[in-house]
Structure formats: structure tokens, C-alpha cells
C-alpha positions as a printed Julia matrix, in Angstrom:
174×3 Matrix{Float64}:
 -41.02  90.09  -116.41
 -42.66  91.52  -119.53
 -46.11  90.68  -120.66
 -47.94  91.84  -123.75
 -51.22  93.71  -123.23
 -53.97  93.35  -125.67
 -53.36  96.87  -126.94
 -49.8   95.99  -128.02
 -47.91  97.91  -125.3
 -45.44  95.93  -123.17
 -46.02  96.01  -119.39
 -43.03  95.64  -117.02
 -42.87  94.94  -113.28
 -43.25  92.19  -110.69
 -46.35  90.3   -109.8
 -47.63  90.44  -106.25
 -46.55  86.82  -105.71
 -42.96  87.53  -106.81
 -42.78  90.58  -104.56
 -44.04  88.64  -101.5
 -41.58  85.78  -102.1
 -38.71  88.3   -102.37
 -39.74  90.02   -99.12
 -39.88  86.68   -97.27
 -36.44  85.62   -98.55
 -34.87  88.99   -97.66
 -36.48  88.76   -94.2
 -34.98  85.3    -93.58
 -31.54  86.46   -94.7
 -31.79  89.62   -92.58
 -32.68  87.52   -89.54
 -29.88  84.97   -89.95
 -27.07  87.24   -91.14
 -26.39  89.06   -87.82
 -26.28  85.72   -85.98
 -23.76  84.36   -88.49
 -21.59  87.47   -88.16
 -21.62  87.27   -84.35
 -20.78  83.56   -84.44
 -17.91  84.28   -86.84
 -16.53  87.0    -84.6
 -16.68  84.73   -81.55
 -14.89  81.99   -83.44
 -12.23  84.45   -84.6
 -11.65  85.75   -81.06
 -11.26  82.2    -79.71
  -8.94  81.28   -82.53
  -6.88  84.4    -81.95
  -6.37  83.46   -78.28
  -5.34  79.91   -79.18
  -2.89  81.12   -81.81
  -1.38  83.64   -79.36
  -1.0   80.94   -76.7
   0.6   78.54   -79.16
   2.99  81.27   -80.27
   3.86  82.0    -76.62
   4.59  78.31   -76.02
   6.85  78.23   -79.1
   8.77  81.3    -77.96
   9.12  79.81   -74.46
  10.45  76.65   -76.07
  13.18  78.6    -77.93
  14.56  80.21   -74.76
  13.88  77.47   -72.22
  16.27  74.77   -73.44
  19.31  77.06   -73.59
  18.52  78.64   -70.21
  18.16  75.26   -68.49
  21.28  73.86   -70.16
  23.39  76.7    -68.73
  21.79  76.66   -65.23
  23.67  75.53   -62.15
  20.62  75.51   -59.87
  16.86  75.59   -60.27
  14.61  77.24   -57.69
  11.25  78.94   -57.5
  12.55  81.74   -55.28
  12.27  85.41   -56.17
  15.0   87.09   -58.2
  15.51  90.18   -60.34
  12.84  91.99   -58.36
  10.23  89.43   -59.46
   8.18  87.73   -56.77
   5.7   85.67   -58.83
   8.24  83.2    -60.22
   7.43  80.09   -62.24
  11.05  78.98   -62.33
  14.33  80.69   -61.38
  17.42  79.39   -63.17
  20.66  80.33   -61.42
  23.53  80.69   -63.9
  27.14  81.78   -63.41
  26.79  84.94   -65.55
  23.14  85.86   -64.95
  19.96  84.6    -63.38
  16.93  83.91   -65.55
  13.38  83.99   -64.23
  10.2   82.94   -66.01
   7.11  84.71   -64.7
   3.4   84.94   -65.5
   1.35  88.07   -64.85
  -2.21  86.9    -64.3
  -4.03  90.24   -64.78
  -2.54  90.75   -68.25
  -1.94  87.1    -69.25
   1.7   87.92   -70.1
   4.42  85.28   -69.87
   7.87  86.87   -69.54
  11.5   85.89   -69.31
  13.57  88.17   -67.06
  17.36  88.02   -67.25
  19.36  89.7    -64.47
  23.04  90.32   -65.01
  25.59  92.79   -63.73
  24.71  95.01   -66.7
  21.04  95.25   -65.74
  17.7   93.54   -66.14
  16.3   92.56   -69.53
  12.66  91.49   -69.77
  11.5   89.57   -72.84
   7.8   89.19   -73.54
   7.29  85.57   -74.53
   3.59  85.91   -75.29
   0.08  86.11   -73.92
  -2.18  83.41   -72.61
  -5.89  83.48   -71.85
  -6.02  85.03   -68.37
  -9.62  83.9    -67.77
  -8.59  80.26   -67.35
  -7.95  79.16   -63.75
  -4.35  78.86   -62.59
  -1.17  79.5    -64.51
  -0.85  78.29   -68.1
   2.83  77.42   -67.45
   3.86  75.53   -64.31
   7.06  73.91   -63.1
   6.47  70.16   -63.08
   9.9   69.12   -61.84
  13.32  70.56   -61.25
  13.22  72.65   -58.07
  11.29  71.56   -54.98
   9.67  68.76   -56.98
  12.03  65.87   -57.77
  12.76  64.66   -61.3
  14.31  61.55   -62.76
  17.13  62.19   -63.52
  17.71  65.12   -61.15
  19.23  67.26   -63.9
  15.91  67.52   -65.76
  13.66  70.57   -65.59
  10.13  70.31   -66.93
   7.62  73.07   -67.56
   4.05  72.08   -68.32
   2.3   74.41   -70.78
  -1.5   74.48   -71.0
  -2.01  76.75   -74.01
  -5.59  75.59   -74.65
  -7.85  74.43   -71.79
  -9.59  72.0    -74.17
  -6.32  70.37   -75.26
  -3.9   68.22   -73.26
  -0.92  70.07   -71.75
   2.52  70.05   -73.36
   5.61  69.19   -71.31
   8.87  70.97   -72.13
  11.77  69.04   -70.6
  15.37  70.24   -70.74
  18.5   68.82   -69.12
  20.93  70.92   -67.08
  24.64  70.68   -67.75
  25.44  69.91   -64.1
  23.66  67.95   -61.42
  24.37  70.47   -58.64
  21.18  71.72   -57.04
């Protein structure tokens, strides 16, 4: 702000009131800005976990229907050297096992054939939530109607209702 002195020379600068108001506003912004950044980072981390879990459920969905359709039997027994089995689909050419590793949050599909074992990472879920994010609802030891159905329940977000993936086997032998 410029003011004219009585001697004719211009004087530039801020008044004491303007300076104090500026300091108060900068102080308020400096106090609130770190909190906003932290809140944004927390929101981003939570969103990232939900997106990863949704992606894992979508990838599971792509494999699951074909694997169930070609299965002769459905069990929860170990296969392919995997003990922590969600579902074991016995097929004529190869067995397929879906497994969840709790320490890492990784959901995997393991295919065992005469040519070897192929493990496919389906995605990651939040491993801090209790229990498995993917469980067998029916199809092995738990009965289904009709008996050829196999249902996996996917809980990708603890705050949202679970999603049921149901596929039908080609044969009713179990």
C-alpha cells in the first residue's frame, strides 16, 4: 500500500494491522494443513486397499467359473503341496486349488498338472481383517442346491456386504 507523505515522497510497506492479520491467517493454515495431508493419506491408503481387494475379486471371478465348470469333484483337502485350501477342484487333466495366505493377504490359484505346478496371484486382500476374505459357502462338505453348484463368498470390504460367486459344475459326481 502506498501513501503520500506531506513532503511528497511515496512511502511503501504494510501497516502493523495488515501484518498481524497475515501472521494469524498463515498460522491457521499452517496448523490445519498437516492434518489435511494426513487425512488425505489415510483416505488414499484405505482406498488403495479396497481397490486391490475389488481387483482380486474380479480376477478370482475370471478363473473361478471355468475351473468349477471343468471340475469332477469339489473338496477342501490339500493338494499341490498346499495345506491351507479354500477350495480344491479335482479335474481330469489337473487339480486346481484356491488358497489364501493370511500373513501376506495374497489370494492364489494353484494348478497342478503332470507338467508341474503353476501358481497365479489373484490379488491381495486386507490381512488385518479377521478370518479369510474368501470362503467356500457350498460345494464340498457343505451341501448346495442343486448339488452341482459351488459358491465362494468374497468379503472384499469389511464395511460392505459380501459377494457370492456361484458356478455350476458340468457333472454331479462328488
